[in-house]
PDBQT receptor file of N, H, CA, C and O in Angstrom, charges set to zero:
ATOM      1  N   MET A   1      -0.339  -8.552  18.278  1.00  0.00    +0.000 N 
ATOM      2  CA  MET A   1      -0.851  -7.567  17.363  1.00  0.00    +0.000 C 
ATOM      3  C   MET A   1      -1.474  -8.279  16.158  1.00  0.00    +0.000 C 
ATOM      4  O   MET A   1      -0.959  -9.283  15.668  1.00  0.00    +0.000 OA
ATOM      5  N   ARG A   2      -2.578  -7.734  15.708  1.00  0.00    +0.000 N 
ATOM      6  H   ARG A   2      -2.997  -6.918  16.106  1.00  0.00    +0.000 HD
ATOM      7  CA  ARG A   2      -3.285  -8.272  14.550  1.00  0.00    +0.000 C 
ATOM      8  C   ARG A   2      -3.534  -7.125  13.579  1.00  0.00    +0.000 C 
ATOM      9  O   ARG A   2      -3.850  -6.008  13.989  1.00  0.00    +0.000 OA
ATOM     10  N   ILE A   3      -3.391  -7.408  12.301  1.00  0.00    +0.000 N 
ATOM     11  H   ILE A   3      -3.134  -8.315  11.967  1.00  0.00    +0.000 HD
ATOM     12  CA  ILE A   3      -3.671  -6.407  11.280  1.00  0.00    +0.000 C 
ATOM     13  C   ILE A   3      -5.100  -6.603  10.803  1.00  0.00    +0.000 C 
ATOM     14  O   ILE A   3      -5.485  -7.705  10.413  1.00  0.00    +0.000 OA
ATOM     15  N   LYS A   4      -5.880  -5.541  10.833  1.00  0.00    +0.000 N 
ATOM     16  H   LYS A   4      -5.567  -4.645  11.150  1.00  0.00    +0.000 HD
ATOM     17  CA  LYS A   4      -7.291  -5.600  10.462  1.00  0.00    +0.000 C 
ATOM     18  C   LYS A   4      -7.487  -5.281   8.978  1.00  0.00    +0.000 C 
ATOM     19  O   LYS A   4      -8.471  -4.639   8.609  1.00  0.00    +0.000 OA
ATOM     20  N   LEU A   5      -6.585  -5.710   8.150  1.00  0.00    +0.000 N 
ATOM     21  H   LEU A   5      -5.785  -6.231   8.450  1.00  0.00    +0.000 HD
ATOM     22  CA  LEU A   5      -6.635  -5.386   6.731  1.00  0.00    +0.000 C 
ATOM     23  C   LEU A   5      -7.853  -6.006   6.051  1.00  0.00    +0.000 C 
ATOM     24  O   LEU A   5      -8.467  -5.384   5.184  1.00  0.00    +0.000 OA
ATOM     25  N   LYS A   6      -8.198  -7.213   6.437  1.00  0.00    +0.000 N 
ATOM     26  H   LYS A   6      -7.700  -7.719   7.141  1.00  0.00    +0.000 HD
ATOM     27  CA  LYS A   6      -9.353  -7.894   5.832  1.00  0.00    +0.000 C 
ATOM     28  C   LYS A   6     -10.621  -7.058   6.018  1.00  0.00    +0.000 C 
ATOM     29  O   LYS A   6     -11.401  -6.883   5.082  1.00  0.00    +0.000 OA
ATOM     30  N   GLU A   7     -10.815  -6.550   7.222  1.00  0.00    +0.000 N 
ATOM     31  H   GLU A   7     -10.181  -6.692   7.983  1.00  0.00    +0.000 HD
ATOM     32  CA  GLU A   7     -12.001  -5.755   7.530  1.00  0.00    +0.000 C 
ATOM     33  C   GLU A   7     -11.999  -4.443   6.747  1.00  0.00    +0.000 C 
ATOM     34  O   GLU A   7     -13.027  -4.040   6.203  1.00  0.00    +0.000 OA
ATOM     35  N   VAL A   8     -10.852  -3.781   6.689  1.00  0.00    +0.000 N 
ATOM     36  H   VAL A   8     -10.016  -4.108   7.130  1.00  0.00    +0.000 HD
ATOM     37  CA  VAL A   8     -10.738  -2.507   5.972  1.00  0.00    +0.000 C 
ATOM     38  C   VAL A   8     -11.005  -2.715   4.483  1.00  0.00    +0.000 C 
ATOM     39  O   VAL A   8     -11.712  -1.926   3.855  1.00  0.00    +0.000 OA
ATOM     40  N   MET A   9     -10.440  -3.771   3.929  1.00  0.00    +0.000 N 
ATOM     41  H   MET A   9      -9.866  -4.412   4.439  1.00  0.00    +0.000 HD
ATOM     42  CA  MET A   9     -10.647  -4.054   2.514  1.00  0.00    +0.000 C 
ATOM     43  C   MET A   9     -12.119  -4.344   2.231  1.00  0.00    +0.000 C 
ATOM     44  O   MET A   9     -12.652  -3.892   1.218  1.00  0.00    +0.000 OA
ATOM     45  N   LYS A  10     -12.777  -5.087   3.107  1.00  0.00    +0.000 N 
ATOM     46  H   LYS A  10     -12.344  -5.454   3.930  1.00  0.00    +0.000 HD
ATOM     47  CA  LYS A  10     -14.190  -5.406   2.919  1.00  0.00    +0.000 C 
ATOM     48  C   LYS A  10     -15.039  -4.134   2.943  1.00  0.00    +0.000 C 
ATOM     49  O   LYS A  10     -15.936  -3.958   2.119  1.00  0.00    +0.000 OA
ATOM     50  N   GLU A  11     -14.742  -3.248   3.905  1.00  0.00    +0.000 N 
ATOM     51  H   GLU A  11     -14.014  -3.391   4.575  1.00  0.00    +0.000 HD
ATOM     52  CA  GLU A  11     -15.472  -1.976   4.007  1.00  0.00    +0.000 C 
ATOM     53  C   GLU A  11     -15.351  -1.162   2.726  1.00  0.00    +0.000 C 
ATOM     54  O   GLU A  11     -16.290  -0.472   2.328  1.00  0.00    +0.000 OA
ATOM     55  N   ARG A  12     -14.193  -1.248   2.085  1.00  0.00    +0.000 N 
ATOM     56  H   ARG A  12     -13.430  -1.808   2.408  1.00  0.00    +0.000 HD
ATOM     57  CA  ARG A  12     -13.919  -0.432   0.895  1.00  0.00    +0.000 C 
ATOM     58  C   ARG A  12     -14.170  -1.168  -0.417  1.00  0.00    +0.000 C 
ATOM     59  O   ARG A  12     -13.965  -0.614  -1.497  1.00  0.00    +0.000 OA
ATOM     60  N   GLY A  13     -14.614  -2.419  -0.314  1.00  0.00    +0.000 N 
ATOM     61  H   GLY A  13     -14.780  -2.868   0.563  1.00  0.00    +0.000 HD
ATOM     62  CA  GLY A  13     -14.923  -3.189  -1.507  1.00  0.00    +0.000 C 
ATOM     63  C   GLY A  13     -13.698  -3.540  -2.339  1.00  0.00    +0.000 C 
ATOM     64  O   GLY A  13     -13.778  -3.615  -3.565  1.00  0.00    +0.000 OA
ATOM     65  N   LEU A  14     -12.562  -3.755  -1.675  1.00  0.00    +0.000 N 
ATOM     66  H   LEU A  14     -12.497  -3.694  -0.679  1.00  0.00    +0.000 HD
ATOM     67  CA  LEU A  14     -11.311  -4.074  -2.369  1.00  0.00    +0.000 C 
ATOM     68  C   LEU A  14     -10.990  -5.555  -2.292  1.00  0.00    +0.000 C 
ATOM     69  O   LEU A  14     -11.239  -6.206  -1.278  1.00  0.00    +0.000 OA
ATOM     70  N   THR A  15     -10.436  -6.078  -3.372  1.00  0.00    +0.000 N 
ATOM     71  H   THR A  15     -10.233  -5.549  -4.196  1.00  0.00    +0.000 HD
ATOM     72  CA  THR A  15      -9.938  -7.451  -3.378  1.00  0.00    +0.000 C 
ATOM     73  C   THR A  15      -8.437  -7.422  -3.100  1.00  0.00    +0.000 C 
ATOM     74  O   THR A  15      -7.797  -6.372  -3.166  1.00  0.00    +0.000 OA
ATOM     75  N   GLN A  16      -7.895  -8.585  -2.791  1.00  0.00    +0.000 N 
ATOM     76  H   GLN A  16      -8.415  -9.438  -2.737  1.00  0.00    +0.000 HD
ATOM     77  CA  GLN A  16      -6.452  -8.681  -2.586  1.00  0.00    +0.000 C 
ATOM     78  C   GLN A  16      -5.711  -8.317  -3.866  1.00  0.00    +0.000 C 
ATOM     79  O   GLN A  16      -4.671  -7.661  -3.822  1.00  0.00    +0.000 OA
ATOM     80  N   LEU A  17      -6.246  -8.742  -5.001  1.00  0.00    +0.000 N 
ATOM     81  H   LEU A  17      -7.091  -9.275  -5.037  1.00  0.00    +0.000 HD
ATOM     82  CA  LEU A  17      -5.611  -8.440  -6.279  1.00  0.00    +0.000 C 
ATOM     83  C   LEU A  17      -5.593  -6.931  -6.534  1.00  0.00    +0.000 C 
ATOM     84  O   LEU A  17      -4.578  -6.391  -6.975  1.00  0.00    +0.000 OA
ATOM     85  N   LYS A  18      -6.701  -6.254  -6.262  1.00  0.00    +0.000 N 
ATOM     86  H   LYS A  18      -7.525  -6.693  -5.904  1.00  0.00    +0.000 HD
ATOM     87  CA  LYS A  18      -6.768  -4.801  -6.469  1.00  0.00    +0.000 C 
ATOM     88  C   LYS A  18      -5.779  -4.089  -5.551  1.00  0.00    +0.000 C 
ATOM     89  O   LYS A  18      -5.090  -3.164  -5.979  1.00  0.00    +0.000 OA
ATOM     90  N   LEU A  19      -5.707  -4.516  -4.289  1.00  0.00    +0.000 N 
ATOM     91  H   LEU A  19      -6.267  -5.267  -3.941  1.00  0.00    +0.000 HD
ATOM     92  CA  LEU A  19      -4.763  -3.892  -3.359  1.00  0.00    +0.000 C 
ATOM     93  C   LEU A  19      -3.332  -4.144  -3.814  1.00  0.00    +0.000 C 
ATOM     94  O   LEU A  19      -2.485  -3.257  -3.706  1.00  0.00    +0.000 OA
ATOM     95  N   ALA A  20      -3.056  -5.331  -4.316  1.00  0.00    +0.000 N 
ATOM     96  H   ALA A  20      -3.745  -6.051  -4.403  1.00  0.00    +0.000 HD
ATOM     97  CA  ALA A  20      -1.720  -5.634  -4.834  1.00  0.00    +0.000 C 
ATOM     98  C   ALA A  20      -1.384  -4.703  -5.995  1.00  0.00    +0.000 C 
ATOM     99  O   ALA A  20      -0.261  -4.209  -6.092  1.00  0.00    +0.000 OA
ATOM    100  N   GLU A  21      -2.356  -4.462  -6.878  1.00  0.00    +0.000 N 
ATOM    101  H   GLU A  21      -3.268  -4.863  -6.800  1.00  0.00    +0.000 HD
ATOM    102  CA  GLU A  21      -2.138  -3.546  -7.995  1.00  0.00    +0.000 C 
ATOM    103  C   GLU A  21      -1.913  -2.118  -7.512  1.00  0.00    +0.000 C 
ATOM    104  O   GLU A  21      -1.080  -1.400  -8.066  1.00  0.00    +0.000 OA
ATOM    105  N   MET A  22      -2.647  -1.703  -6.484  1.00  0.00    +0.000 N 
ATOM    106  H   MET A  22      -3.323  -2.286  -6.034  1.00  0.00    +0.000 HD
ATOM    107  CA  MET A  22      -2.544  -0.338  -5.950  1.00  0.00    +0.000 C 
ATOM    108  C   MET A  22      -1.202  -0.098  -5.263  1.00  0.00    +0.000 C 
ATOM    109  O   MET A  22      -0.684   1.019  -5.272  1.00  0.00    +0.000 OA
ATOM    110  N   THR A  23      -0.640  -1.156  -4.664  1.00  0.00    +0.000 N 
ATOM    111  H   THR A  23      -1.061  -2.063  -4.657  1.00  0.00    +0.000 HD
ATOM    112  CA  THR A  23       0.554  -0.991  -3.837  1.00  0.00    +0.000 C 
ATOM    113  C   THR A  23       1.844  -1.483  -4.479  1.00  0.00    +0.000 C 
ATOM    114  O   THR A  23       2.932  -1.050  -4.101  1.00  0.00    +0.000 OA
ATOM    115  N   GLY A  24       1.727  -2.382  -5.446  1.00  0.00    +0.000 N 
ATOM    116  H   GLY A  24       0.843  -2.734  -5.753  1.00  0.00    +0.000 HD
ATOM    117  CA  GLY A  24       2.927  -2.989  -6.023  1.00  0.00    +0.000 C 
ATOM    118  C   GLY A  24       3.487  -4.116  -5.162  1.00  0.00    +0.000 C 
ATOM    119  O   GLY A  24       4.586  -4.613  -5.411  1.00  0.00    +0.000 OA
ATOM    120  N   ILE A  25       2.728  -4.511  -4.154  1.00  0.00    +0.000 N 
ATOM    121  H   ILE A  25       1.836  -4.107  -3.951  1.00  0.00    +0.000 HD
ATOM    122  CA  ILE A  25       3.119  -5.623  -3.278  1.00  0.00    +0.000 C 
ATOM    123  C   ILE A  25       2.521  -6.901  -3.858  1.00  0.00    +0.000 C 
ATOM    124  O   ILE A  25       1.365  -6.912  -4.282  1.00  0.00    +0.000 OA
ATOM    125  N   ARG A  26       3.305  -7.977  -3.877  1.00  0.00    +0.000 N 
ATOM    126  H   ARG A  26       4.244  -7.968  -3.533  1.00  0.00    +0.000 HD
ATOM    127  CA  ARG A  26       2.819  -9.244  -4.421  1.00  0.00    +0.000 C 
ATOM    128  C   ARG A  26       1.499  -9.653  -3.763  1.00  0.00    +0.000 C 
ATOM    129  O   ARG A  26       1.307  -9.452  -2.564  1.00  0.00    +0.000 OA
ATOM    130  N   GLN A  27       0.592 -10.231  -4.560  1.00  0.00    +0.000 N 
ATOM    131  H   GLN A  27       0.748 -10.395  -5.534  1.00  0.00    +0.000 HD
ATOM    132  CA  GLN A  27      -0.690 -10.654  -4.006  1.00  0.00    +0.000 C 
ATOM    133  C   GLN A  27      -0.503 -11.716  -2.925  1.00  0.00    +0.000 C 
ATOM    134  O   GLN A  27      -1.267 -11.753  -1.960  1.00  0.00    +0.000 OA
ATOM    135  N   ALA A  28       0.501 -12.577  -3.073  1.00  0.00    +0.000 N 
ATOM    136  H   ALA A  28       1.121 -12.547  -3.857  1.00  0.00    +0.000 HD
ATOM    137  CA  ALA A  28       0.771 -13.602  -2.058  1.00  0.00    +0.000 C 
ATOM    138  C   ALA A  28       1.119 -12.952  -0.716  1.00  0.00    +0.000 C 
ATOM    139  O   ALA A  28       0.697 -13.426   0.339  1.00  0.00    +0.000 OA
ATOM    140  N   ALA A  29       1.881 -11.877  -0.766  1.00  0.00    +0.000 N 
ATOM    141  H   ALA A  29       2.223 -11.492  -1.623  1.00  0.00    +0.000 HD
ATOM    142  CA  ALA A  29       2.243 -11.165   0.466  1.00  0.00    +0.000 C 
ATOM    143  C   ALA A  29       1.011 -10.498   1.072  1.00  0.00    +0.000 C 
ATOM    144  O   ALA A  29       0.823 -10.525   2.288  1.00  0.00    +0.000 OA
ATOM    145  N   ILE A  30       0.167  -9.897   0.221  1.00  0.00    +0.000 N 
ATOM    146  H   ILE A  30       0.320  -9.874  -0.767  1.00  0.00    +0.000 HD
ATOM    147  CA  ILE A  30      -1.078  -9.287   0.696  1.00  0.00    +0.000 C 
ATOM    148  C   ILE A  30      -1.941 -10.355   1.371  1.00  0.00    +0.000 C 
ATOM    149  O   ILE A  30      -2.515 -10.110   2.432  1.00  0.00    +0.000 OA
ATOM    150  N   SER A  31      -2.033 -11.525   0.765  1.00  0.00    +0.000 N 
ATOM    151  H   SER A  31      -1.567 -11.724  -0.097  1.00  0.00    +0.000 HD
ATOM    152  CA  SER A  31      -2.822 -12.619   1.319  1.00  0.00    +0.000 C 
ATOM    153  C   SER A  31      -2.316 -13.021   2.702  1.00  0.00    +0.000 C 
ATOM    154  O   SER A  31      -3.108 -13.223   3.622  1.00  0.00    +0.000 OA
ATOM    155  N   GLU A  32      -1.013 -13.134   2.844  1.00  0.00    +0.000 N 
ATOM    156  H   GLU A  32      -0.369 -12.969   2.097  1.00  0.00    +0.000 HD
ATOM    157  CA  GLU A  32      -0.431 -13.491   4.148  1.00  0.00    +0.000 C 
ATOM    158  C   GLU A  32      -0.738 -12.434   5.195  1.00  0.00    +0.000 C 
ATOM    159  O   GLU A  32      -1.026 -12.764   6.345  1.00  0.00    +0.000 OA
ATOM    160  N   ILE A  33      -0.679 -11.173   4.809  1.00  0.00    +0.000 N 
ATOM    161  H   ILE A  33      -0.445 -10.905   3.874  1.00  0.00    +0.000 HD
ATOM    162  CA  ILE A  33      -0.969 -10.086   5.750  1.00  0.00    +0.000 C 
ATOM    163  C   ILE A  33      -2.452 -10.105   6.117  1.00  0.00    +0.000 C 
ATOM    164  O   ILE A  33      -2.802 -10.012   7.293  1.00  0.00    +0.000 OA
ATOM    165  N   VAL A  34      -3.324 -10.224   5.112  1.00  0.00    +0.000 N 
ATOM    166  H   VAL A  34      -3.040 -10.300   4.156  1.00  0.00    +0.000 HD
ATOM    167  CA  VAL A  34      -4.768 -10.244   5.334  1.00  0.00    +0.000 C 
ATOM    168  C   VAL A  34      -5.159 -11.380   6.280  1.00  0.00    +0.000 C 
ATOM    169  O   VAL A  34      -6.013 -11.203   7.148  1.00  0.00    +0.000 OA
ATOM    170  N   ASN A  35      -4.539 -12.533   6.112  1.00  0.00    +0.000 N 
ATOM    171  H   ASN A  35      -3.845 -12.677   5.407  1.00  0.00    +0.000 HD
ATOM    172  CA  ASN A  35      -4.868 -13.705   6.926  1.00  0.00    +0.000 C 
ATOM    173  C   ASN A  35      -4.006 -13.829   8.176  1.00  0.00    +0.000 C 
ATOM    174  O   ASN A  35      -4.035 -14.852   8.861  1.00  0.00    +0.000 OA
ATOM    175  N   ASN A  36      -3.237 -12.777   8.472  1.00  0.00    +0.000 N 
ATOM    176  H   ASN A  36      -3.213 -11.946   7.916  1.00  0.00    +0.000 HD
ATOM    177  CA  ASN A  36      -2.388 -12.733   9.662  1.00  0.00    +0.000 C 
ATOM    178  C   ASN A  36      -1.507 -13.974   9.781  1.00  0.00    +0.000 C 
ATOM    179  O   ASN A  36      -1.405 -14.578  10.848  1.00  0.00    +0.000 OA
ATOM    180  N   ARG A  37      -0.875 -14.343   8.668  1.00  0.00    +0.000 N 
ATOM    181  H   ARG A  37      -0.958 -13.853   7.800  1.00  0.00    +0.000 HD
ATOM    182  CA  ARG A  37       0.001 -15.516   8.638  1.00  0.00    +0.000 C 
ATOM    183  C   ARG A  37       1.477 -15.145   8.713  1.00  0.00    +0.000 C 
ATOM    184  O   ARG A  37       2.341 -16.006   8.548  1.00  0.00    +0.000 OA
ATOM    185  N   ARG A  38       1.767 -13.899   8.957  1.00  0.00    +0.000 N 
ATOM    186  H   ARG A  38       1.065 -13.200   9.091  1.00  0.00    +0.000 HD
ATOM    187  CA  ARG A  38       3.169 -13.471   9.035  1.00  0.00    +0.000 C 
ATOM    188  C   ARG A  38       3.554 -13.234  10.480  1.00  0.00    +0.000 C 
ATOM    189  O   ARG A  38       2.798 -12.651  11.256  1.00  0.00    +0.000 OA
ATOM    190  N   ASP A  39       4.746 -13.697  10.828  1.00  0.00    +0.000 N 
ATOM    191  H   ASP A  39       5.361 -14.171  10.198  1.00  0.00    +0.000 HD
ATOM    192  CA  ASP A  39       5.259 -13.451  12.175  1.00  0.00    +0.000 C 
ATOM    193  C   ASP A  39       5.786 -12.034  12.305  1.00  0.00    +0.000 C 
ATOM    194  O   ASP A  39       5.704 -11.421  13.370  1.00  0.00    +0.000 OA
ATOM    195  N   THR A  40       6.328 -11.522  11.209  1.00  0.00    +0.000 N 
ATOM    196  H   THR A  40       6.395 -12.020  10.345  1.00  0.00    +0.000 HD
ATOM    197  CA  THR A  40       6.823 -10.143  11.185  1.00  0.00    +0.000 C 
ATOM    198  C   THR A  40       6.215  -9.442   9.977  1.00  0.00    +0.000 C 
ATOM    199  O   THR A  40       5.916 -10.066   8.959  1.00  0.00    +0.000 OA
ATOM    200  N   ILE A  41       6.041  -8.149  10.113  1.00  0.00    +0.000 N 
ATOM    201  H   ILE A  41       6.283  -7.643  10.940  1.00  0.00    +0.000 HD
ATOM    202  CA  ILE A  41       5.474  -7.355   9.025  1.00  0.00    +0.000 C 
ATOM    203  C   ILE A  41       6.517  -6.341   8.584  1.00  0.00    +0.000 C 
ATOM    204  O   ILE A  41       7.098  -5.625   9.399  1.00  0.00    +0.000 OA
ATOM    205  N   ASN A  42       6.737  -6.297   7.298  1.00  0.00    +0.000 N 
ATOM    206  H   ASN A  42       6.264  -6.878   6.636  1.00  0.00    +0.000 HD
ATOM    207  CA  ASN A  42       7.651  -5.329   6.717  1.00  0.00    +0.000 C 
ATOM    208  C   ASN A  42       7.030  -3.945   6.893  1.00  0.00    +0.000 C 
ATOM    209  O   ASN A  42       5.939  -3.684   6.388  1.00  0.00    +0.000 OA
ATOM    210  N   LYS A  43       7.724  -3.059   7.608  1.00  0.00    +0.000 N 
ATOM    211  H   LYS A  43       8.611  -3.271   8.019  1.00  0.00    +0.000 HD
ATOM    212  CA  LYS A  43       7.181  -1.729   7.893  1.00  0.00    +0.000 C 
ATOM    213  C   LYS A  43       6.896  -0.964   6.608  1.00  0.00    +0.000 C 
ATOM    214  O   LYS A  43       5.903  -0.241   6.526  1.00  0.00    +0.000 OA
ATOM    215  N   SER A  44       7.748  -1.114   5.613  1.00  0.00    +0.000 N 
ATOM    216  H   SER A  44       8.554  -1.702   5.680  1.00  0.00    +0.000 HD
ATOM    217  CA  SER A  44       7.508  -0.385   4.363  1.00  0.00    +0.000 C 
ATOM    218  C   SER A  44       6.255  -0.904   3.663  1.00  0.00    +0.000 C 
ATOM    219  O   SER A  44       5.552  -0.129   3.013  1.00  0.00    +0.000 OA
ATOM    220  N   HIS A  45       5.962  -2.202   3.783  1.00  0.00    +0.000 N 
ATOM    221  H   HIS A  45       6.532  -2.831   4.310  1.00  0.00    +0.000 HD
ATOM    222  CA  HIS A  45       4.719  -2.745   3.221  1.00  0.00    +0.000 C 
ATOM    223  C   HIS A  45       3.520  -2.126   3.928  1.00  0.00    +0.000 C 
ATOM    224  O   HIS A  45       2.552  -1.720   3.284  1.00  0.00    +0.000 OA
ATOM    225  N   LEU A  46       3.589  -2.058   5.247  1.00  0.00    +0.000 N 
ATOM    226  H   LEU A  46       4.374  -2.389   5.770  1.00  0.00    +0.000 HD
ATOM    227  CA  LEU A  46       2.490  -1.485   6.020  1.00  0.00    +0.000 C 
ATOM    228  C   LEU A  46       2.286  -0.018   5.662  1.00  0.00    +0.000 C 
ATOM    229  O   LEU A  46       1.152   0.439   5.513  1.00  0.00    +0.000 OA
ATOM    230  N   GLU A  47       3.385   0.716   5.524  1.00  0.00    +0.000 N 
ATOM    231  H   GLU A  47       4.305   0.345   5.645  1.00  0.00    +0.000 HD
ATOM    232  CA  GLU A  47       3.295   2.125   5.141  1.00  0.00    +0.000 C 
ATOM    233  C   GLU A  47       2.695   2.278   3.741  1.00  0.00    +0.000 C 
ATOM    234  O   GLU A  47       1.865   3.158   3.515  1.00  0.00    +0.000 OA
ATOM    235  N   THR A  48       3.112   1.425   2.807  1.00  0.00    +0.000 N 
ATOM    236  H   THR A  48       3.786   0.710   2.991  1.00  0.00    +0.000 HD
ATOM    237  CA  THR A  48       2.606   1.473   1.438  1.00  0.00    +0.000 C 
ATOM    238  C   THR A  48       1.113   1.170   1.399  1.00  0.00    +0.000 C 
ATOM    239  O   THR A  48       0.360   1.833   0.685  1.00  0.00    +0.000 OA
ATOM    240  N   ILE A  49       0.687   0.175   2.160  1.00  0.00    +0.000 N 
ATOM    241  H   ILE A  49       1.299  -0.363   2.740  1.00  0.00    +0.000 HD
ATOM    242  CA  ILE A  49      -0.730  -0.183   2.228  1.00  0.00    +0.000 C 
ATOM    243  C   ILE A  49      -1.535   0.975   2.817  1.00  0.00    +0.000 C 
ATOM    244  O   ILE A  49      -2.582   1.343   2.284  1.00  0.00    +0.000 OA
ATOM    245  N   CYS A  50      -1.047   1.542   3.904  1.00  0.00    +0.000 N 
ATOM    246  H   CYS A  50      -0.197   1.243   4.337  1.00  0.00    +0.000 HD
ATOM    247  CA  CYS A  50      -1.757   2.662   4.535  1.00  0.00    +0.000 C 
ATOM    248  C   CYS A  50      -1.850   3.851   3.583  1.00  0.00    +0.000 C 
ATOM    249  O   CYS A  50      -2.889   4.507   3.510  1.00  0.00    +0.000 OA
ATOM    250  N   LYS A  51      -0.790   4.124   2.869  1.00  0.00    +0.000 N 
ATOM    251  H   LYS A  51       0.054   3.590   2.928  1.00  0.00    +0.000 HD
ATOM    252  CA  LYS A  51      -0.804   5.239   1.916  1.00  0.00    +0.000 C 
ATOM    253  C   LYS A  51      -1.831   4.981   0.817  1.00  0.00    +0.000 C 
ATOM    254  O   LYS A  51      -2.601   5.876   0.469  1.00  0.00    +0.000 OA
ATOM    255  N   ALA A  52      -1.852   3.776   0.272  1.00  0.00    +0.000 N 
ATOM    256  H   ALA A  52      -1.227   3.048   0.555  1.00  0.00    +0.000 HD
ATOM    257  CA  ALA A  52      -2.797   3.429  -0.795  1.00  0.00    +0.000 C 
ATOM    258  C   ALA A  52      -4.245   3.514  -0.312  1.00  0.00    +0.000 C 
ATOM    259  O   ALA A  52      -5.139   3.884  -1.074  1.00  0.00    +0.000 OA
ATOM    260  N   LEU A  53      -4.469   3.173   0.950  1.00  0.00    +0.000 N 
ATOM    261  H   LEU A  53      -3.743   2.873   1.569  1.00  0.00    +0.000 HD
ATOM    262  CA  LEU A  53      -5.816   3.186   1.516  1.00  0.00    +0.000 C 
ATOM    263  C   LEU A  53      -6.151   4.523   2.177  1.00  0.00    +0.000 C 
ATOM    264  O   LEU A  53      -7.230   4.689   2.747  1.00  0.00    +0.000 OA
ATOM    265  N   GLU A  54      -5.216   5.475   2.097  1.00  0.00    +0.000 N 
ATOM    266  H   GLU A  54      -4.340   5.340   1.634  1.00  0.00    +0.000 HD
ATOM    267  CA  GLU A  54      -5.383   6.799   2.702  1.00  0.00    +0.000 C 
ATOM    268  C   GLU A  54      -5.658   6.707   4.203  1.00  0.00    +0.000 C 
ATOM    269  O   GLU A  54      -6.533   7.387   4.739  1.00  0.00    +0.000 OA
ATOM    270  N   ILE A  55      -4.887   5.850   4.858  1.00  0.00    +0.000 N 
ATOM    271  H   ILE A  55      -4.176   5.297   4.422  1.00  0.00    +0.000 HD
ATOM    272  CA  ILE A  55      -4.951   5.695   6.311  1.00  0.00    +0.000 C 
ATOM    273  C   ILE A  55      -3.770   6.450   6.905  1.00  0.00    +0.000 C 
ATOM    274  O   ILE A  55      -2.616   6.178   6.572  1.00  0.00    +0.000 OA
ATOM    275  N   ASN A  56      -4.067   7.402   7.785  1.00  0.00    +0.000 N 
ATOM    276  H   ASN A  56      -5.004   7.623   8.056  1.00  0.00    +0.000 HD
ATOM    277  CA  ASN A  56      -3.018   8.243   8.358  1.00  0.00    +0.000 C 
ATOM    278  C   ASN A  56      -2.515   7.765   9.708  1.00  0.00    +0.000 C 
ATOM    279  O   ASN A  56      -1.448   8.183  10.158  1.00  0.00    +0.000 OA
ATOM    280  N   ASP A  57      -3.269   6.896  10.354  1.00  0.00    +0.000 N 
ATOM    281  H   ASP A  57      -4.136   6.557   9.989  1.00  0.00    +0.000 HD
ATOM    282  CA  ASP A  57      -2.917   6.432  11.694  1.00  0.00    +0.000 C 
ATOM    283  C   ASP A  57      -2.880   4.899  11.694  1.00  0.00    +0.000 C 
ATOM    284  O   ASP A  57      -3.886   4.249  11.408  1.00  0.00    +0.000 OA
ATOM    285  N   PHE A  58      -1.718   4.330  12.016  1.00  0.00    +0.000 N 
ATOM    286  H   PHE A  58      -0.901   4.857  12.249  1.00  0.00    +0.000 HD
ATOM    287  CA  PHE A  58      -1.576   2.871  12.041  1.00  0.00    +0.000 C 
ATOM    288  C   PHE A  58      -2.641   2.207  12.915  1.00  0.00    +0.000 C 
ATOM    289  O   PHE A  58      -3.014   1.060  12.671  1.00  0.00    +0.000 OA
ATOM    290  N   ASN A  59      -3.129   2.918  13.927  1.00  0.00    +0.000 N 
ATOM    291  H   ASN A  59      -2.825   3.850  14.126  1.00  0.00    +0.000 HD
ATOM    292  CA  ASN A  59      -4.122   2.329  14.830  1.00  0.00    +0.000 C 
ATOM    293  C   ASN A  59      -5.432   2.003  14.119  1.00  0.00    +0.000 C 
ATOM    294  O   ASN A  59      -6.230   1.214  14.625  1.00  0.00    +0.000 OA
ATOM    295  N   GLU A  60      -5.663   2.603  12.946  1.00  0.00    +0.000 N 
ATOM    296  H   GLU A  60      -5.015   3.244  12.534  1.00  0.00    +0.000 HD
ATOM    297  CA  GLU A  60      -6.861   2.282  12.177  1.00  0.00    +0.000 C 
ATOM    298  C   GLU A  60      -6.787   0.876  11.585  1.00  0.00    +0.000 C 
ATOM    299  O   GLU A  60      -7.812   0.273  11.268  1.00  0.00    +0.000 OA
ATOM    300  N   ILE A  61      -5.576   0.366  11.440  1.00  0.00    +0.000 N 
ATOM    301  H   ILE A  61      -4.743   0.856  11.697  1.00  0.00    +0.000 HD
ATOM    302  CA  ILE A  61      -5.390  -0.925  10.780  1.00  0.00    +0.000 C 
ATOM    303  C   ILE A  61      -4.780  -1.990  11.713  1.00  0.00    +0.000 C 
ATOM    304  O   ILE A  61      -4.766  -3.176  11.384  1.00  0.00    +0.000 OA
ATOM    305  N   LEU A  62      -4.284  -1.556  12.863  1.00  0.00    +0.000 N 
ATOM    306  H   LEU A  62      -4.295  -0.592  13.130  1.00  0.00    +0.000 HD
ATOM    307  CA  LEU A  62      -3.664  -2.480  13.820  1.00  0.00    +0.000 C 
ATOM    308  C   LEU A  62      -4.558  -2.671  15.036  1.00  0.00    +0.000 C 
ATOM    309  O   LEU A  62      -5.191  -1.732  15.518  1.00  0.00    +0.000 OA
ATOM    310  N   GLU A  63      -4.593  -3.891  15.513  1.00  0.00    +0.000 N 
ATOM    311  H   GLU A  63      -4.079  -4.654  15.121  1.00  0.00    +0.000 HD
ATOM    312  CA  GLU A  63      -5.338  -4.205  16.741  1.00  0.00    +0.000 C 
ATOM    313  C   GLU A  63      -4.361  -4.844  17.711  1.00  0.00    +0.000 C 
ATOM    314  O   GLU A  63      -3.729  -5.856  17.409  1.00  0.00    +0.000 OA
ATOM    315  N   TRP A  64      -4.250  -4.244  18.863  1.00  0.00    +0.000 N 
ATOM    316  H   TRP A  64      -4.763  -3.421  19.109  1.00  0.00    +0.000 HD
ATOM    317  CA  TRP A  64      -3.317  -4.758  19.876  1.00  0.00    +0.000 C 
ATOM    318  C   TRP A  64      -4.058  -5.737  20.755  1.00  0.00    +0.000 C 
ATOM    319  O   TRP A  64      -5.047  -5.388  21.400  1.00  0.00    +0.000 OA
ATOM    320  N   GLU A  65      -3.571  -6.972  20.777  1.00  0.00    +0.000 N 
ATOM    321  H   GLU A  65      -2.768  -7.255  20.253  1.00  0.00    +0.000 HD
ATOM    322  CA  GLU A  65      -4.229  -8.039  21.539  1.00  0.00    +0.000 C 
ATOM    323  C   GLU A  65      -3.620  -8.181  22.905  1.00  0.00    +0.000 C 
ATOM    324  O   GLU A  65      -4.048  -9.031  23.686  1.00  0.00    +0.000 OA
TER     325      GLU A  65
């Protein structure tokens, strides 16, 4: 599984810092998620990101490989 956060952020003109401010998630954690450097993803982080980006379906942000 891959998180397509980088693509979504680019489409919306968001920086990692702005997303961190919107979600309250550390920018370092956002960076790891954006660059798919995490082996596991905190579900609450994913939910918080989706809520901030007004994404209702995880499939909009997840890509199953």
